[in-house]
C-alpha positions in Angstrom: 47.1 7.6 -95.1 45.6 5.6 -92.3 45.9 7.2 -88.9 48.1 5.3 -86.5 46.2 3.9 -83.5 47.9 4.4 -80.2 47.4 2.1 -77.2 48.7 1.9 -73.7 49.1 -1.8 -74.2 51.6 -4.0 -76.1 49.6 -6.8 -77.8 50.9 -10.3 -78.5 49.4 -13.2 -80.4 49.4 -16.6 -78.7 52.5 -17.7 -80.7 54.4 -14.5 -80.0 53.7 -14.7 -76.3 54.7 -18.4 -76.1 58.2 -17.4 -77.2 58.7 -15.5 -73.9 58.6 -18.8 -71.9 62.4 -19.1 -72.4 63.5 -22.0 -70.1 60.8 -21.5 -67.4 60.2 -25.0 -66.1 56.8 -26.7 -66.0 56.2 -27.5 -62.3 52.7 -29.0 -62.4 51.4 -32.2 -64.0 48.5 -32.8 -66.3 46.6 -34.5 -63.4 47.2 -31.4 -61.2 45.9 -29.1 -63.9 42.7 -31.2 -64.1 42.2 -30.6 -60.4 42.7 -26.8 -60.8 40.4 -26.1 -63.7 36.8 -25.2 -63.5 33.8 -27.6 -64.0 33.4 -26.8 -67.7 36.9 -26.0 -68.7 39.6 -28.2 -70.3 42.9 -26.5 -69.8 45.6 -28.4 -71.7 49.2 -28.8 -70.9 50.0 -26.8 -74.1 47.9 -23.9 -72.6 50.0 -23.9 -69.5 53.2 -24.1 -71.4 52.4 -21.4 -74.0 50.4 -18.9 -71.9 51.0 -19.4 -68.2 54.7 -20.2 -68.1 55.6 -16.9 -70.0 53.3 -15.1 -67.6 55.0 -16.7 -64.6 58.3 -15.7 -66.0 57.1 -12.1 -66.4 55.6 -12.1 -62.9 58.9 -13.5 -61.4 60.7 -10.5 -62.9 58.2 -8.1 -61.4 58.6 -9.9 -58.1 62.4 -9.4 -58.1 61.9 -5.8 -59.1 59.6 -5.2 -56.0 62.1 -6.9 -53.7 64.9 -4.7 -55.1 62.8 -1.6 -54.7 62.1 -2.6 -51.1 65.8 -3.1 -50.5 67.0 0.3 -52.0 64.2 2.1 -50.1 65.5 0.6 -46.8 69.0 1.7 -47.8 67.9 5.2 -48.5 66.1 5.6 -45.2 68.9 3.6 -43.4 66.5 1.2 -41.9 65.4 -2.5 -42.1 61.7 -2.9 -42.6 59.5 -6.0 -42.7 58.7 -7.3 -46.1 55.1 -7.1 -47.2 53.3 -9.5 -49.6 53.2 -9.0 -53.4 49.6 -8.7 -54.3 48.1 -9.8 -57.7 44.6 -8.8 -58.5 42.6 -11.0 -60.9 39.4 -9.6 -62.4 36.8 -10.6 -65.0 33.3 -11.7 -65.6 31.3 -14.5 -63.9 32.0 -17.7 -65.8 35.0 -16.4 -67.7 37.5 -18.7 -65.9 39.3 -16.2 -63.6 39.2 -18.7 -60.7 41.0 -21.3 -62.8 43.5 -18.7 -63.9 44.1 -17.8 -60.2 44.5 -21.4 -59.1 47.0 -22.2 -61.9 48.9 -19.0 -61.1 49.0 -19.9 -57.4 50.4 -23.4 -58.2 53.0 -22.2 -60.7 54.2 -19.3 -58.5 54.6 -21.6 -55.6 56.8 -23.8 -57.8 59.3 -20.9 -58.4 62.9 -21.7 -57.2 62.5 -19.4 -54.1 59.4 -21.5 -53.2 57.3 -18.5 -52.1 54.2 -19.0 -49.9 51.3 -18.1 -52.1 47.8 -17.5 -50.8 44.6 -17.2 -52.9 41.7 -15.2 -51.5 38.4 -14.6 -53.4 36.3 -11.5 -52.8 33.2 -13.7 -52.5 33.9 -13.7 -48.7 33.4 -10.0 -48.7 29.9 -10.2 -50.0 27.4 -9.0 -47.5 25.4 -11.8 -45.9 22.1 -12.6 -47.6 20.2 -11.2 -44.7 21.7 -7.8 -45.2 21.3 -8.0 -49.0 17.6 -8.8 -48.5 17.2 -5.9 -46.1 18.8 -3.5 -48.6 16.9 -4.9 -51.6 20.2 -6.1 -53.1 19.8 -9.9 -53.3 19.1 -9.8 -57.0 22.2 -7.5 -57.4 24.6 -10.0 -55.8 27.9 -9.5 -57.3 27.4 -5.8 -58.1 29.8 -3.4 -56.4 27.2 -2.3 -53.8 26.7 -5.9 -52.6 30.3 -6.1 -51.2 31.7 -4.9 -47.9 34.3 -2.8 -49.5 35.4 -1.3 -46.2 36.0 -4.8 -44.9 38.0 -5.8 -48.0 40.1 -2.7 -47.8 40.7 -3.4 -44.1 41.9 -6.9 -45.0 44.2 -5.6 -47.7 45.6 -2.9 -45.3 46.4 -5.6 -42.8 48.3 -7.5 -45.5 50.2 -4.4 -46.8 51.0 -3.2 -43.2 53.1 -6.4 -42.7 50.8 -7.9 -40.1 51.6 -11.5 -39.2 48.0 -12.6 -39.8 45.0 -11.3 -41.7 41.5 -12.9 -41.8 39.0 -13.1 -44.6 35.4 -14.3 -44.3 34.4 -17.6 -45.9 31.7 -17.8 -48.6 29.8 -21.0 -49.4 28.8 -21.5 -53.0 26.7 -24.4 -51.9 24.7 -22.3 -49.4 25.1 -19.1 -51.5 26.0 -17.2 -48.4 28.6 -16.2 -45.9 29.4 -18.8 -43.3 29.1 -17.1 -39.9 32.2 -17.3 -37.7 34.5 -18.9 -40.3 37.6 -17.2 -41.6 40.5 -17.9 -43.9 43.7 -17.1 -42.1 46.5 -15.6 -44.2 49.8 -15.8 -42.4 53.1 -14.4 -43.6 52.5 -14.8 -47.3 55.0 -13.8 -49.9 52.4 -13.5 -52.6 48.6 -13.0 -52.3 46.2 -13.5 -55.3 43.0 -11.5 -54.8 40.4 -12.8 -57.2 37.0 -11.2 -57.9 34.7 -9.8 -60.5 34.9 -6.2 -59.3 38.4 -5.9 -57.9 39.3 -3.2 -60.4 36.1 -1.2 -59.7 36.7 2.4 -58.6 34.8 3.2 -55.3 31.4 4.7 -55.5 30.7 8.2 -54.2 29.0 8.1 -50.9 27.0 11.3 -50.4 29.3 14.2 -51.0 32.5 12.2 -50.3 34.5 9.8 -52.6 36.5 7.1 -50.8 40.1 7.8 -50.9 41.2 4.2 -51.4 40.5 1.8 -54.2 40.8 -2.0 -53.8 43.3 -1.9 -56.7 45.5 0.6 -54.9 46.8 -2.4 -53.0 47.7 -4.4 -56.1 51.3 -4.7 -57.3 50.0 -6.0 -60.6 46.5 -6.7 -62.0 45.2 -9.2 -64.5 41.8 -9.1 -66.4 40.5 -12.3 -67.9 38.5 -11.4 -71.0 36.4 -13.0 -73.7 33.6 -12.0 -76.0 30.3 -11.8 -74.2 28.7 -14.5 -76.5 31.4 -17.0 -75.3 31.0 -16.1 -71.6 27.2 -16.5 -71.9 27.6 -19.9 -73.5 30.1 -21.0 -70.7 27.7 -19.7 -68.1 24.8 -21.7 -69.5 27.0 -24.8 -69.9 28.2 -24.5 -66.3 24.7 -24.0 -65.0 23.6 -27.3 -66.7 26.6 -29.2 -65.3 25.9 -27.8 -61.8 22.3 -28.8 -62.2 23.4 -32.4 -62.4 26.0 -32.2 -59.6 26.1 -29.5 -56.8 22.4 -28.5 -57.2 21.3 -32.1 -56.5 22.5 -31.8 -52.9 19.5 -31.1 -50.5 21.4 -28.3 -48.7 22.2 -26.5 -52.0 20.6 -23.0 -52.3 19.9 -23.9 -55.9 18.4 -27.3 -55.3 15.1 -26.2 -56.8 16.9 -26.2 -60.2 18.1 -29.8 -60.0 14.9 -31.3 -61.5 14.9 -28.9 -64.6 15.2 -30.5 -68.0 18.1 -29.3 -70.1 15.8 -27.1 -72.1 14.3 -25.5 -69.0 17.8 -25.1 -67.6 18.8 -23.2 -70.8 15.9 -20.8 -70.3 16.5 -20.2 -66.6 20.3 -19.7 -67.0 19.6 -17.3 -69.9 17.1 -15.3 -67.8 19.6 -15.1 -64.8 22.4 -14.1 -67.1 20.3 -11.3 -68.8 18.8 -10.1 -65.6 21.9 -10.0 -63.4 25.3 -11.1 -64.9 25.0 -9.3 -68.2 24.0 -6.1 -66.5 26.9 -6.3 -64.1 29.3 -7.1 -66.9 28.2 -4.2 -69.0 27.8 -1.6 -66.3 30.6 -2.6 -63.8 33.1 -5.2 -64.8 33.9 -4.6 -68.5 34.5 -0.9 -68.0 37.4 -1.7 -65.6 39.3 -3.8 -68.1 41.4 -0.8 -69.2 42.7 -0.4 -65.6 44.4 -3.8 -65.7 48.1 -4.3 -66.3 47.6 -7.5 -68.2 44.6 -8.6 -70.3 44.2 -12.3 -71.1 41.8 -12.7 -74.1 40.2 -16.1 -74.5 38.6 -17.6 -77.6 35.5 -19.8 -77.9 37.0 -22.9 -76.3 38.7 -21.1 -73.3 41.9 -21.2 -75.3 43.8 -17.9 -74.9 44.3 -16.1 -78.3 45.9 -12.8 -77.2 47.7 -11.2 -74.4 47.9 -7.4 -73.8 50.6 -6.0 -71.5 50.5 -2.4 -70.3 53.5 -0.4 -71.5 55.8 0.7 -68.8 
């Protein structure tokens, strides 16, 4: 007799998951999808209908449940408190497509009948400036947990969950590969906030003899991990690097302008070296181990097409 395997997740094939769409309307066009997807992704209308619309339907149920919980809590304490935003965390490797997932979710959630205000904040803005990373010898570990201002990120999330009218997040420039001094994203009275970043499910590191009492994920109402086999992510990373070499890297002010003149063969070698030296280590040591902390796992196949969805059992 084969031992039964137990899992904290319910697993659904693409076809099974697509059935949960019910009558959830499609509120974005194919042209809008093209604007939302990454440089080397090709998200089809079918992908949105079969994967994202059932996900939006599920999230809309959890949103209603959160509102109801807020209401009954107020009734219990005989008070009327200010609503706080519903926060969705989106995690996953570099180049796995979590930014595209986040942008599509933002657009579809904003199209719900209640027309909620949905803001998207990436944790790139909470990376330490390059100057500080250089001083600490962390420039080549950019993206690792220690390269982030976690206290600053937790302060930002605390502002949101405290119901403050406005909260501010620093701005990161991928062109300059650094924080833009003095610039901030203003998040004002949102109904939903999507927090996207590679390490948002990472537990805090012990500092000396103390362990921080708060995790970034403590502020999430629900969390999503975008997953794929490492060989696929590696191929997507190299493909994206070569596309950027011909586009963004050609700009004189680009931090990576030195790579613009590489041949495709040279670009393959450089991208593979960067992947193995930095991104693979971060994925293996820090990102992938947090997958089991997510509420929803979206598993992609070779062509960015989602093959499987896992949903944590309640």
